[in-house]
C-alpha positions as CSV (number, residue, x, y, z in Angstrom):
1,M,0.0,0.0,0.0
2,H,2.9,2.4,0.8
3,G,4.4,1.7,-2.6
4,L,1.1,2.1,-4.6
5,F,0.0,5.3,-3.0
6,K,3.6,6.6,-2.1
7,L,2.7,7.0,1.5
8,P,5.4,8.5,3.8
9,V,6.9,6.8,6.8
10,P,5.9,7.5,9.5
11,I,2.3,8.5,8.7
12,L,1.0,11.6,10.6
13,E,-2.2,13.5,10.7
14,T,-0.9,16.0,8.1
15,S,0.8,13.4,5.8
16,T,0.2,13.5,2.1
17,C,1.1,11.1,-0.7
18,N,4.0,11.9,-3.0
19,V,2.1,11.7,-6.3
20,T,1.1,14.6,-8.6
21,P,-2.0,14.5,-10.8
22,N,0.0,14.8,-14.1
23,S,2.7,12.3,-13.2
24,I,2.9,8.9,-14.8
25,H,1.9,7.3,-11.5
26,G,-0.9,9.8,-11.0
27,R,-2.4,8.9,-14.4
28,F,-2.1,5.2,-13.6
29,L,-4.0,5.7,-10.3
30,R,-6.7,7.7,-12.1
31,Q,-7.4,4.8,-14.5
32,I,-8.1,2.4,-11.7
33,S,-11.8,1.9,-10.8
34,L,-11.6,-0.5,-7.9
35,Y,-9.0,-0.5,-5.1
36,L,-8.6,-3.6,-2.9
37,L,-7.1,-3.1,0.5
38,D,-6.5,-6.3,2.5
39,E,-5.8,-6.6,6.2
40,A,-7.7,-3.3,6.7
41,S,-7.6,-3.6,10.5
42,M,-3.9,-2.7,10.3
43,I,-4.4,0.5,8.2
44,P,-4.0,3.7,10.3
45,K,-6.8,6.2,9.9
46,Y,-4.3,8.8,8.8
47,A,-3.2,6.6,5.9
48,L,-6.8,6.4,4.7
49,S,-7.1,10.2,5.0
50,A,-4.0,10.6,2.9
51,I,-5.3,8.2,0.2
52,D,-8.6,10.1,0.2
53,K,-6.9,13.4,-0.4
54,L,-4.7,11.9,-3.1
55,L,-7.6,10.4,-5.1
56,Q,-9.7,13.6,-4.8
57,D,-6.7,15.5,-6.1
58,I,-5.7,13.3,-9.1
59,C,-9.3,12.7,-10.1
60,N,-10.3,16.4,-9.6
61,N,-13.4,15.1,-7.7
62,N,-14.5,16.2,-4.3
63,F,-16.4,13.0,-3.6
64,P,-14.8,10.7,-1.0
65,F,-11.8,9.0,-2.6
66,G,-12.4,10.8,-5.8
67,G,-15.4,8.7,-6.6
68,K,-13.3,5.5,-6.7
69,V,-14.6,2.3,-5.1
70,I,-12.5,1.1,-2.1
71,L,-13.0,-2.5,-1.1
72,M,-11.4,-3.3,2.2
73,G,-11.1,-6.8,3.8
74,G,-10.1,-7.5,7.3
75,D,-10.9,-8.8,10.8
76,F,-10.8,-6.4,13.7
77,R,-10.3,-9.3,16.0
78,Q,-6.8,-9.4,14.6
79,I,-3.9,-6.9,14.7
80,L,-4.7,-3.1,14.8
81,P,-2.3,-0.4,13.6
82,V,1.1,-0.2,15.3
83,V,1.5,2.8,17.5
84,K,5.0,3.1,18.9
85,R,4.8,2.9,22.7
86,G,1.0,3.5,22.3
87,R,-1.4,2.5,25.1
88,P,-4.5,0.5,24.2
89,A,-6.7,3.6,23.9
90,E,-4.2,5.2,21.5
91,V,-4.0,2.1,19.3
92,I,-7.8,2.0,19.1
93,K,-8.0,5.7,18.3
94,S,-5.6,5.2,15.4
95,C,-7.7,2.5,13.7
96,L,-10.1,2.8,10.8
97,K,-13.3,2.7,12.9
98,C,-12.2,6.0,14.4
99,S,-11.7,7.6,11.0
100,E,-14.0,10.3,9.7
101,H,-14.3,8.0,6.6
102,W,-15.9,5.1,8.5
103,Q,-19.3,6.7,8.1
104,Y,-19.1,6.0,4.3
105,V,-18.3,2.3,4.8
106,Q,-21.0,-0.3,3.9
107,R,-20.2,-3.5,5.9
108,F,-20.6,-7.1,4.6
109,S,-19.8,-10.1,6.7
110,L,-18.4,-13.4,5.4
111,T,-19.9,-16.3,7.4
112,V,-18.1,-19.4,6.0
113,N,-14.4,-20.0,6.3
114,M,-13.6,-21.9,3.1
115,R,-10.1,-22.9,4.3
116,V,-11.1,-24.7,7.5
117,Q,-11.1,-28.5,7.3
118,I,-13.7,-30.5,9.2
119,E,-11.3,-31.7,11.9
120,E,-10.3,-28.0,12.6
121,E,-13.8,-26.6,12.9
122,E,-13.9,-26.7,16.7
123,F,-10.5,-24.9,16.9
124,S,-11.7,-22.4,14.4
125,Q,-14.7,-21.6,16.5
126,W,-12.5,-21.3,19.6
127,L,-10.4,-18.7,17.8
128,L,-13.4,-16.7,16.9
129,K,-14.5,-16.6,20.5
130,L,-11.0,-15.7,21.6
131,G,-11.0,-12.7,19.2
132,S,-14.5,-11.7,20.3
133,G,-13.6,-11.9,24.0
134,T,-16.4,-14.3,24.7
135,L,-14.3,-17.1,26.2
136,P,-14.7,-17.7,29.9
137,V,-12.0,-16.4,32.1
138,K,-10.5,-17.6,35.4
139,P,-12.3,-15.8,38.3
140,E,-9.7,-16.5,41.0
141,D,-6.1,-15.5,41.6
142,P,-3.3,-16.0,40.5
143,L,-4.9,-16.6,37.1
144,R,-7.8,-14.1,37.4
145,G,-8.8,-12.7,34.0
146,C,-6.8,-15.4,32.1
147,I,-8.3,-17.8,29.6
148,E,-7.7,-21.5,29.3
149,I,-5.8,-22.6,26.2
150,P,-6.6,-26.1,24.8
151,E,-4.1,-28.7,25.9
152,Q,-3.3,-29.7,22.3
153,C,-1.9,-26.3,21.7
154,F,1.0,-26.8,24.2
155,L,4.4,-28.4,23.7
156,S,5.5,-30.9,26.3
157,D,8.5,-29.9,28.6
158,N,10.9,-32.1,26.6
159,E,9.9,-30.8,23.1
160,S,11.8,-28.2,21.3
161,I,9.8,-25.5,19.4
162,V,12.4,-25.5,16.6
163,E,12.5,-29.3,16.3
164,K,8.7,-29.4,16.4
165,I,8.4,-27.1,13.4
166,F,11.5,-27.7,11.3
167,G,12.7,-31.1,12.5
168,G,12.8,-33.5,9.6
169,A,11.3,-30.9,7.2
170,E,12.3,-31.1,3.5
171,E,13.7,-27.9,1.9
172,A,10.4,-27.3,0.1
173,D,8.6,-27.3,3.4
174,Y,10.6,-24.5,5.0
175,A,8.5,-21.8,3.2
176,K,5.3,-23.3,4.6
177,R,6.3,-23.2,8.2
178,A,7.1,-20.5,10.7
179,I,7.6,-19.7,14.4
180,L,5.7,-16.6,15.4
181,T,6.8,-14.3,18.3
182,P,5.5,-11.1,19.8
183,T,8.8,-9.1,19.4
184,N,11.7,-8.8,17.0
185,V,14.1,-9.7,19.8
186,D,12.5,-13.1,20.3
187,S,12.3,-13.7,16.5
188,L,16.0,-12.9,16.0
189,A,17.0,-15.4,18.7
190,I,14.9,-18.2,17.3
191,N,16.3,-17.5,13.8
192,E,19.8,-17.9,15.1
193,E,18.8,-21.2,16.8
194,V,17.3,-22.6,13.6
195,L,20.3,-21.5,11.5
196,H,22.7,-23.5,13.7
197,C,20.5,-26.6,13.5
198,L,20.6,-26.7,9.7
199,P,23.3,-28.5,7.7
200,G,25.8,-26.6,5.6
201,D,28.2,-23.7,6.1
202,V,27.2,-20.3,7.5
203,K,28.3,-17.2,5.6
204,T,28.5,-13.9,7.5
205,Y,28.0,-10.6,5.8
206,L,29.1,-7.3,7.4
207,S,27.2,-4.1,7.2
208,S,28.8,-0.6,6.8
209,D,27.3,1.9,9.3
210,S,27.6,5.6,9.6
211,I,25.6,8.6,10.7
212,D,24.4,11.3,8.3
213,T,26.4,14.3,9.4
214,D,29.5,16.3,8.4
215,D,30.2,17.2,12.1
216,L,33.4,15.3,13.1
217,N,32.6,15.7,16.8
218,E,29.2,14.2,16.2
219,I,30.7,11.2,14.3
220,N,33.1,10.5,17.1
221,N,30.3,10.4,19.7
222,F,28.8,7.3,18.0
223,P,31.5,4.6,17.4
224,V,30.9,1.9,14.8
225,E,30.5,-0.8,17.4
226,F,27.5,1.0,18.8
227,L,25.9,1.6,15.3
228,N,26.4,-2.1,14.5
229,S,24.3,-3.0,17.6
230,L,21.2,-1.1,16.4
231,T,18.3,-2.9,14.8
232,P,15.7,-0.2,13.8
233,S,12.3,-1.5,12.8
234,D,12.6,-0.7,9.1
235,L,16.1,-1.8,8.3
236,K,14.9,-5.1,6.9
237,G,12.9,-4.2,3.8
238,G,13.5,-6.2,0.7
239,L,12.1,-6.4,-2.8
240,C,8.8,-5.6,-1.0
241,N,8.6,-5.5,2.7
242,G,7.3,-9.0,3.7
243,T,8.5,-10.8,0.6
244,R,10.0,-14.2,1.5
245,L,12.9,-15.7,-0.5
246,M,14.6,-19.1,-0.6
247,V,18.3,-18.5,-0.8
248,R,19.8,-20.4,-3.7
249,A,23.4,-19.1,-3.6
250,L,25.4,-16.7,-1.4
251,H,27.9,-14.6,-3.4
252,N,30.3,-11.9,-2.2
253,N,28.3,-9.0,-3.7
254,Y,24.8,-10.3,-4.1
255,I,22.4,-13.0,-2.9
256,D,20.7,-15.3,-5.4
257,G,17.2,-16.0,-4.2
258,E,13.9,-17.5,-5.3
259,V,10.7,-15.6,-4.5
260,L,8.3,-17.7,-2.4
261,T,5.3,-15.4,-2.0
262,G,3.0,-13.3,-4.1
263,K,2.5,-13.2,-7.9
264,S,6.3,-13.4,-8.5
265,A,6.6,-16.7,-6.7
266,G,9.1,-18.9,-8.4
267,N,11.1,-16.0,-9.9
268,R,14.8,-15.9,-9.3
269,V,16.1,-12.5,-8.1
270,F,19.6,-11.1,-7.3
271,V,19.6,-9.0,-4.2
272,P,22.5,-6.5,-3.9
273,R,23.6,-4.4,-0.9
274,V,21.6,-1.2,-0.5
275,Q,21.9,1.9,1.7
276,L,19.1,2.2,4.2
277,A,18.2,5.1,6.4
278,P,15.3,4.4,8.8
279,S,12.9,7.3,9.3
280,D,11.3,6.1,12.5
281,A,14.2,4.8,14.6
282,N,13.8,7.3,17.5
283,L,17.5,7.9,17.4
284,P,19.2,11.3,18.1
285,F,20.9,11.0,14.6
286,T,20.1,9.6,11.2
287,L,21.6,6.1,10.9
288,K,22.9,5.1,7.4
289,R,23.5,1.4,6.9
290,R,24.7,-0.4,3.8
291,Q,23.7,-4.0,3.9
292,F,21.7,-6.8,2.2
293,P,18.1,-5.8,2.8
294,V,17.1,-9.3,4.1
295,R,16.8,-11.2,7.3
296,L,16.1,-14.8,8.3
297,A,12.4,-15.7,8.2
298,Y,12.2,-19.1,10.0
299,S,10.7,-17.0,12.7
300,M,8.9,-13.7,12.4
301,T,6.8,-11.4,14.5
302,I,3.0,-12.0,14.6
303,N,2.5,-8.6,13.0
304,K,4.8,-9.5,10.1
305,S,3.0,-12.8,9.5
306,Q,-0.4,-11.1,9.1
307,G,-1.7,-11.8,5.6
308,Q,0.6,-14.7,4.9
309,T,-0.4,-18.4,4.7
310,F,1.4,-21.3,6.4
311,E,0.7,-24.9,6.8
312,K,2.4,-25.3,10.1
313,V,2.9,-22.6,12.7
314,N,4.0,-22.4,16.3
315,V,3.6,-19.3,18.6
316,E,6.4,-18.7,21.1
């Protein structure tokens, strides 16, 4: 969505899209009659406002969204927009239902989950109740307010989460499995654990880090060792943020990979090093890092997994 509408990062109340009506991209957007926005529960209300302003501008039409049809799909039981260090009330306030545009939305409900197999129907209903907050909770301490998770969802004490998901898996199965975690820190640790369990040699690539300033004193205040230790949230974008690749060969100056997701699945791509500069890192300087824009994806955050399909998943 950011790429299509040229949305800025981060998105603020005053944000606008970087598209002009007479540009090639502006004319392209003007020709589209129907826009499909999936995982709508994750879209911040300010993003929708920016899209509305853009479409009104390029279509020269004061109707909402320039008279274009916007079809959104999503489940508000799932993940809401990410608000950095936001409290629950701030997260809710940022979602689409609190947007001035929600009054124009006509809601349709899908009632049958076509992907659910018969033997999974009971678990599917349990998930719906979990998302709706209708499951019974424990009334007594120390578990007051907690829900009871089905026993079949747990690993036994002597089972490894990595072995459970990836143990004995064929290479073709790796893309269909994932370990999901709440935070990037947990995800990075599990990825390292999986990597050391796999056969073959490990190749290490080094990044080149600096800060965007000509002030020598400022540069000396932030040694390279410190810059190397930083992992800002948007220093991992690839061909498209969220695209998963199977590495076919590791070369000194590029990575040979096969796309596993989306309409380009099966295509071979060569990923070079690129220079990245995160815009929302909350650092007292602008960090510049030249690196391969990829990261291991045996494990990923729950947010990153949203919208993807797996055959086997474990939640840490």
